[in-house]
Structures are given as C-alpha cells and as structure tokens.
DRENTORKOL-3810 file (N, C-alpha, C; in nm, 4 decimals):
REM DRENTORKOL-3810
@n.u->0.0810; n.v->-0.1162; n.w->0.0121; ca.u->0.0006; ca.v->-0.0231; ca.w->-0.0023; c.u->0.0904; c.v->0.1198; c.w->0.0111
@n.u->0.1887; n.v->0.1212; n.w->0.0707; ca.u->0.2690; ca.v->0.2421; ca.w->0.0859; c.u->0.3513; c.v->0.2697; c.w->-0.0636
@n.u->0.3925; n.v->0.1721; n.w->-0.1213; ca.u->0.4554; ca.v->0.2120; ca.w->-0.2535; c.u->0.3521; c.v->0.2520; c.w->-0.3493
@n.u->0.2201; n.v->0.2046; n.w->-0.3405; ca.u->0.1250; ca.v->0.2702; ca.w->-0.4469; c.u->0.0972; c.v->0.4110; c.w->-0.4070
@n.u->0.0962; n.v->0.4404; n.w->-0.2799; ca.u->0.0717; ca.v->0.5905; ca.w->-0.2363; c.u->0.1847; c.v->0.6687; c.w->-0.2760
@n.u->0.2980; n.v->0.6376; n.w->-0.2534; ca.u->0.4179; ca.v->0.7045; ca.w->-0.2872; c.u->0.4368; c.v->0.7247; c.w->-0.4541
@n.u->0.3748; n.v->0.6420; n.w->-0.5296; ca.u->0.3794; ca.v->0.6705; ca.w->-0.6892; c.u->0.2838; c.v->0.7659; c.w->-0.7235
@n.u->0.1972; n.v->0.8050; n.w->-0.6363; ca.u->0.1034; ca.v->0.9216; ca.w->-0.6563; c.u->0.1533; c.v->1.0531; c.w->-0.6113
@n.u->0.2259; n.v->1.0698; n.w->-0.5101; ca.u->0.2603; ca.v->1.1598; ca.w->-0.4357; c.u->0.4030; c.v->1.2031; c.w->-0.4768
@n.u->0.4436; n.v->1.3365; n.w->-0.4930; ca.u->0.3273; ca.v->1.4541; ca.w->-0.4933; c.u->0.2716; c.v->1.4446; c.w->-0.6251
@n.u->0.1749; n.v->1.5329; n.w->-0.6290; ca.u->0.0873; ca.v->1.5278; ca.w->-0.7675; c.u->0.1673; c.v->1.6166; c.w->-0.8670
@n.u->0.2234; n.v->1.7346; n.w->-0.8330; ca.u->0.3033; ca.v->1.8047; ca.w->-0.9114; c.u->0.4638; c.v->1.7691; c.w->-0.8721
@n.u->0.5365; n.v->1.6625; n.w->-0.9464; ca.u->0.6624; ca.v->1.5947; ca.w->-0.8995; c.u->0.7816; c.v->1.6819; c.w->-0.9582
@n.u->0.7720; n.v->1.7969; n.w->-1.0301; ca.u->0.8978; ca.v->1.8563; ca.w->-1.0904; c.u->0.9069; c.v->2.0058; c.w->-1.0286
@n.u->0.8212; n.v->2.0268; n.w->-0.9321; ca.u->0.8276; ca.v->2.1800; ca.w->-0.8841; c.u->0.8573; c.v->2.1539; c.w->-0.7166
@n.u->0.9873; n.v->2.1877; n.w->-0.7031; ca.u->1.0576; ca.v->2.1847; ca.w->-0.5743; c.u->1.0999; c.v->2.2959; c.w->-0.5416
@n.u->1.1366; n.v->2.3300; n.w->-0.4207; ca.u->1.2088; ca.v->2.4482; ca.w->-0.3782; c.u->1.3482; c.v->2.4619; c.w->-0.4026
@n.u->1.3808; n.v->2.4334; n.w->-0.5366; ca.u->1.5304; ca.v->2.4379; ca.w->-0.5757; c.u->1.5792; c.v->2.5603; c.w->-0.6144
@n.u->1.5016; n.v->2.6633; n.w->-0.6068; ca.u->1.5542; ca.v->2.8162; ca.w->-0.6584; c.u->1.4838; c.v->2.8937; c.w->-0.5402
@n.u->1.5312; n.v->3.0247; n.w->-0.5454; ca.u->1.4584; ca.v->3.1323; ca.w->-0.4653; c.u->1.3242; c.v->3.1580; c.w->-0.5292
@n.u->1.3189; n.v->3.1607; n.w->-0.6496; ca.u->1.1836; ca.v->3.1873; ca.w->-0.7252; c.u->1.0816; c.v->3.0807; c.w->-0.6974
@n.u->1.1239; n.v->2.9375; n.w->-0.7004; ca.u->1.0241; ca.v->2.8356; ca.w->-0.6778; c.u->0.9950; c.v->2.8333; c.w->-0.5236
@n.u->1.0900; n.v->2.8813; n.w->-0.4114; ca.u->1.0658; ca.v->2.8766; ca.w->-0.2896; c.u->0.9380; c.v->3.0032; c.w->-0.2457
@n.u->0.9584; n.v->3.1044; n.w->-0.3207; ca.u->0.8735; ca.v->3.1985; ca.w->-0.3026; c.u->0.7455; c.v->3.1800; c.w->-0.3471
@n.u->0.7339; n.v->3.1208; n.w->-0.4764; ca.u->0.5969; ca.v->3.0630; ca.w->-0.5240; c.u->0.5222; c.v->2.9680; c.w->-0.4446
@n.u->0.6004; n.v->2.8735; n.w->-0.3976; ca.u->0.5501; ca.v->2.7765; ca.w->-0.2904; c.u->0.4946; c.v->2.8356; c.w->-0.1491
@n.u->0.5836; n.v->2.9291; n.w->-0.1257; ca.u->0.5233; ca.v->3.0016; ca.w->0.0041; c.u->0.4120; c.v->3.0822; c.w->-0.0025
@n.u->0.4015; n.v->3.1447; n.w->-0.1145; ca.u->0.2976; ca.v->3.2229; ca.w->-0.1575; c.u->0.1584; c.v->3.1357; c.w->-0.1720
@n.u->0.1775; n.v->3.0248; n.w->-0.2334; ca.u->0.0679; ca.v->2.9264; ca.w->-0.2533; c.u->0.0173; c.v->2.8664; c.w->-0.1242
@n.u->0.1075; n.v->2.8454; n.w->-0.0222; ca.u->0.0804; ca.v->2.7919; ca.w->0.1122; c.u->0.0029; c.v->2.9164; c.w->0.1807
@n.u->0.0522; n.v->3.0307; n.w->0.1768; ca.u->-0.0164; ca.v->3.1407; ca.w->0.2373; c.u->-0.1451; c.v->3.1357; c.w->0.1912
@n.u->-0.1691; n.v->3.1511; n.w->0.0517; ca.u->-0.3079; ca.v->3.1611; ca.w->-0.0140; c.u->-0.3923; c.v->3.0400; c.w->0.0408
@n.u->-0.3556; n.v->2.9214; n.w->0.0499; ca.u->-0.4430; ca.v->2.8230; ca.w->0.1041; c.u->-0.4632; c.v->2.8449; c.w->0.2394
@n.u->-0.3810; n.v->2.8863; n.w->0.3133; ca.u->-0.4151; ca.v->2.9199; ca.w->0.4603; c.u->-0.5021; c.v->3.0297; c.w->0.4957
@n.u->-0.5058; n.v->3.1200; n.w->0.4326; ca.u->-0.5731; ca.v->3.2388; ca.w->0.4120; c.u->-0.7088; c.v->3.2042; c.w->0.3867
@n.u->-0.7260; n.v->3.1401; n.w->0.2816; ca.u->-0.8637; ca.v->3.0898; ca.w->0.2059; c.u->-0.9310; c.v->2.9961; c.w->0.3080
@n.u->-0.8733; n.v->2.9026; n.w->0.3624; ca.u->-0.9222; ca.v->2.8260; ca.w->0.4673; c.u->-0.9754; c.v->2.8984; c.w->0.5827
@n.u->-0.9012; n.v->2.9978; n.w->0.6398; ca.u->-0.9215; ca.v->3.0784; ca.w->0.7359; c.u->-1.0581; c.v->3.1532; c.w->0.7108
@n.u->-1.0636; n.v->3.2340; n.w->0.5918; ca.u->-1.1799; ca.v->3.3070; ca.w->0.5726; c.u->-1.3012; c.v->3.2436; c.w->0.5516
@n.u->-1.2941; n.v->3.1276; n.w->0.4830; ca.u->-1.4131; ca.v->3.0456; ca.w->0.4631; c.u->-1.4815; c.v->2.9996; c.w->0.5811
@n.u->-1.3896; n.v->2.9531; n.w->0.6731; ca.u->-1.4431; ca.v->2.8974; ca.w->0.7958; c.u->-1.4695; c.v->3.0011; c.w->0.8988
@n.u->-1.4389; n.v->3.1295; n.w->0.8795; ca.u->-1.4494; ca.v->3.2284; ca.w->0.9926; c.u->-1.5908; c.v->3.2521; c.w->1.0477
@n.u->-1.6706; n.v->3.2705; n.w->0.9381; ca.u->-1.8246; ca.v->3.2904; ca.w->0.9782; c.u->-1.8647; c.v->3.1799; c.w->1.0576
@n.u->-1.8465; n.v->3.0531; n.w->1.0407; ca.u->-1.9004; ca.v->2.9435; ca.w->1.1085; c.u->-1.8288; c.v->2.9466; c.w->1.2550
@n.u->-1.7024; n.v->2.9923; n.w->1.2571; ca.u->-1.6512; ca.v->2.9992; ca.w->1.3988; c.u->-1.7170; c.v->3.0965; c.w->1.4787
@n.u->-1.7065; n.v->3.2157; n.w->1.4192; ca.u->-1.7752; ca.v->3.3479; ca.w->1.4963; c.u->-1.9088; c.v->3.3193; c.w->1.5371
@n.u->-1.9973; n.v->3.2454; n.w->1.4753; ca.u->-2.1310; ca.v->3.2095; ca.w->1.5150; c.u->-2.1301; c.v->3.1503; c.w->1.6626
@n.u->-2.0444; n.v->3.0602; n.w->1.6737; ca.u->-2.0250; ca.v->3.0060; ca.w->1.7970; c.u->-1.9423; c.v->3.0627; c.w->1.9133
@n.u->-1.8518; n.v->3.1383; n.w->1.8598; ca.u->-1.7542; ca.v->3.2181; ca.w->1.9512; c.u->-1.8074; c.v->3.3399; c.w->2.0234
@n.u->-1.9067; n.v->3.3984; n.w->1.9736; ca.u->-1.9511; ca.v->3.4940; ca.w->2.0490; c.u->-2.0437; c.v->3.4641; c.w->2.1909
@n.u->-2.0578; n.v->3.3436; n.w->2.2208; ca.u->-2.1253; ca.v->3.3026; ca.w->2.3316; c.u->-2.0442; c.v->3.2658; c.w->2.4398
@n.u->-1.9208; n.v->3.2760; n.w->2.4314; ca.u->-1.8330; ca.v->3.2388; ca.w->2.5335; c.u->-1.7233; c.v->3.3594; c.w->2.5574
@n.u->-1.6752; n.v->3.3555; n.w->2.6862; ca.u->-1.5813; ca.v->3.4547; ca.w->2.7354; c.u->-1.4487; c.v->3.4757; c.w->2.6696
@n.u->-1.3950; n.v->3.5869; n.w->2.6914; ca.u->-1.2524; ca.v->3.6031; ca.w->2.6073; c.u->-1.1361; c.v->3.5140; c.w->2.6485
@n.u->-1.1310; n.v->3.4402; n.w->2.7690; ca.u->-1.0205; ca.v->3.3507; ca.w->2.7747; c.u->-1.0400; c.v->3.2357; c.w->2.7013
@n.u->-1.1617; n.v->3.1732; n.w->2.6521; ca.u->-1.1854; ca.v->3.0618; ca.w->2.5937; c.u->-1.1870; c.v->3.1029; c.w->2.4474
@n.u->-1.2201; n.v->3.2124; n.w->2.4059; ca.u->-1.1898; ca.v->3.2636; ca.w->2.2704; c.u->-1.0364; c.v->3.2579; c.w->2.2192
@n.u->-0.9652; n.v->3.3016; n.w->2.3055; ca.u->-0.8055; ca.v->3.2802; ca.w->2.2799; c.u->-0.7785; c.v->3.1426; c.w->2.2530
@n.u->-0.8136; n.v->3.0566; n.w->2.3428; ca.u->-0.8091; ca.v->2.9082; ca.w->2.3615; c.u->-0.8335; c.v->2.8490; c.w->2.2246
@n.u->-0.9788; n.v->2.8812; n.w->2.1927; ca.u->-1.0425; ca.v->2.8298; ca.w->2.0714; c.u->-0.9743; c.v->2.8762; c.w->1.9392
@n.u->-0.9256; n.v->2.9942; n.w->1.9360; ca.u->-0.8660; ca.v->3.0556; ca.w->1.8027; c.u->-0.7403; c.v->2.9898; c.w->1.7893
@n.u->-0.6454; n.v->2.9637; n.w->1.9217; ca.u->-0.5255; ca.v->2.9127; ca.w->1.8952; c.u->-0.5252; c.v->2.7710; c.w->1.8397
@n.u->-0.6267; n.v->2.6852; n.w->1.9002; ca.u->-0.6476; ca.v->2.5570; ca.w->1.8320; c.u->-0.6909; c.v->2.5594; c.w->1.6803
@n.u->-0.7709; n.v->2.6474; n.w->1.6638; ca.u->-0.8424; ca.v->2.6752; ca.w->1.5337; c.u->-0.7220; c.v->2.7009; c.w->1.4544
@n.u->-0.6273; n.v->2.7911; n.w->1.4767; ca.u->-0.5286; ca.v->2.8338; ca.w->1.3780; c.u->-0.4196; c.v->2.7149; c.w->1.3445
@n.u->-0.4176; n.v->2.6421; n.w->1.4699; ca.u->-0.3175; ca.v->2.5350; ca.w->1.4590; c.u->-0.3802; c.v->2.4304; c.w->1.3608
@n.u->-0.5115; n.v->2.3920; n.w->1.3571; ca.u->-0.5551; ca.v->2.2805; ca.w->1.2805; c.u->-0.5689; c.v->2.3381; c.w->1.1199
@n.u->-0.5804; n.v->2.4606; n.w->1.1201; ca.u->-0.6003; ca.v->2.5215; ca.w->0.9634; c.u->-0.4605; c.v->2.5118; c.w->0.9103
@n.u->-0.3480; n.v->2.5400; n.w->0.9926; ca.u->-0.2120; ca.v->2.5350; ca.w->0.9438; c.u->-0.1720; c.v->2.3846; c.w->0.9316
@n.u->-0.2125; n.v->2.2978; n.w->0.9938; ca.u->-0.1835; ca.v->2.1641; ca.w->0.9741; c.u->-0.2467; c.v->2.1105; c.w->0.8336
@n.u->-0.3678; n.v->2.1521; n.w->0.8115; ca.u->-0.4438; ca.v->2.1030; ca.w->0.7026; c.u->-0.3738; c.v->2.1736; c.w->0.5661
@n.u->-0.3324; n.v->2.2851; n.w->0.6075; ca.u->-0.2837; ca.v->2.3695; ca.w->0.4867; c.u->-0.1361; c.v->2.3113; c.w->0.4599
@n.u->-0.0587; n.v->2.2590; n.w->0.5479; ca.u->0.0605; ca.v->2.1804; ca.w->0.5125; c.u->0.0476; c.v->2.0638; c.w->0.4664
@n.u->-0.0559; n.v->1.9835; n.w->0.4930; ca.u->-0.0956; ca.v->1.8542; ca.w->0.4299; c.u->-0.1204; c.v->1.8780; c.w->0.2823
@n.u->-0.2102; n.v->1.9844; n.w->0.2740; ca.u->-0.2442; ca.v->1.9865; ca.w->0.1269; c.u->-0.1155; c.v->2.0379; c.w->0.0495
@n.u->-0.0300; n.v->2.0926; n.w->0.0890; ca.u->0.0940; ca.v->2.1480; ca.w->0.0314; c.u->0.1835; c.v->2.0245; c.w->0.0113
@n.u->0.2081; n.v->1.9344; n.w->0.1066; ca.u->0.2629; ca.v->1.7976; ca.w->0.0928; c.u->0.2175; c.v->1.7148; c.w->-0.0197
@n.u->0.0736; n.v->1.7089; n.w->-0.0180; ca.u->0.0079; ca.v->1.6272; ca.w->-0.1398; c.u->0.0348; c.v->1.6837; c.w->-0.2526
@n.u->0.0323; n.v->1.8295; n.w->-0.2741; ca.u->0.0486; ca.v->1.8828; ca.w->-0.4163; c.u->0.1964; c.v->1.8727; c.w->-0.4507
@n.u->0.2783; n.v->1.9243; n.w->-0.3661; ca.u->0.4241; ca.v->1.9476; ca.w->-0.4167; c.u->0.5302; c.v->1.8899; c.w->-0.3119
@n.u->0.4934; n.v->1.8059; n.w->-0.2174; ca.u->0.5937; ca.v->1.7465; ca.w->-0.1307; c.u->0.6428; c.v->1.8482; c.w->-0.0428
@n.u->0.5743; n.v->1.9666; n.w->-0.0148; ca.u->0.6314; ca.v->2.0988; ca.w->0.0539; c.u->0.6592; c.v->2.0516; c.w->0.1990
@n.u->0.7701; n.v->2.1013; n.w->0.2534; ca.u->0.7904; ca.v->2.0856; ca.w->0.3916; c.u->0.8950; c.v->1.9815; c.w->0.4120
@n.u->0.9382; n.v->1.8972; n.w->0.3162; ca.u->1.0258; ca.v->1.7909; ca.w->0.3380; c.u->1.1575; c.v->1.8538; c.w->0.3823
@n.u->1.2076; n.v->1.9761; n.w->0.3568; ca.u->1.3127; ca.v->2.0385; ca.w->0.4083; c.u->1.3269; c.v->2.0455; c.w->0.5702
@n.u->1.1982; n.v->2.0280; n.w->0.6262; ca.u->1.2031; ca.v->2.0662; ca.w->0.7803; c.u->1.2385; c.v->1.9209; c.w->0.8589
@n.u->1.2401; n.v->1.8318; n.w->0.7889; ca.u->1.2611; ca.v->1.7222; ca.w->0.8213; c.u->1.4245; c.v->1.6871; c.w->0.8593
@n.u->1.4625; n.v->1.6243; n.w->0.9691; ca.u->1.6165; ca.v->1.5963; ca.w->0.9672; c.u->1.6299; c.v->1.4571; c.w->0.9607
@n.u->1.7495; n.v->1.4139; n.w->0.8820; ca.u->1.7842; ca.v->1.2884; ca.w->0.8617; c.u->1.8453; c.v->1.2304; c.w->0.9637
@n.u->1.8146; n.v->1.0944; n.w->0.9949; ca.u->1.8767; ca.v->1.0348; ca.w->1.0689; c.u->2.0288; c.v->0.9864; c.w->1.0503
@n.u->2.1171; n.v->0.9768; n.w->1.1556; ca.u->2.2440; ca.v->0.9627; ca.w->1.1226; c.u->2.2948; c.v->0.8150; c.w->1.1671
END
C-alpha cells in the first residue's frame, strides 16, 4: 500500500524549492491556502465564539489556527511535497 501511495505523491513532481523563485512561489501558494481556509470558515467559528468569554476565545482561536495550519501543510505536501526540508535525517 505504501508503494502505491508514494507513486502518486506529490501530484506536481517537478516543482520543488530548488531555487529562490520556486521557494517564494510555493510559500505564496501556502499562504493563499491558509488564508482561504481561514476566511471560509471564519463565519462558522464566529457564530459559536460570541457566546463564550474572552479567555476561551483565545484558546479556541489558537487551536483553530493550529488545525488550519496542519491542513494547509498537508495540502501542500500532497501537491508539491512541501515541507520535506523541515525533516532531519537520521545519522
């Protein structure tokens, strides 16, 4: 199963962070995905967030931002294998 999955990922195989231009483009795509997910789901979160106090709003906002960031990085990993440079190799 793992070999079949690895043959499909990333979807765009030849677009890596091999130059400054590519790195800037990929970072821009990541930020666009992150902002889009945030704005799309903001109304839903705001509807429930108004009923609670300020402390819990900060806690919920932190968790919410963390989850959206994880989803955005997952999308970028599936599309471009973005974030592989953040891994350390075992010695």
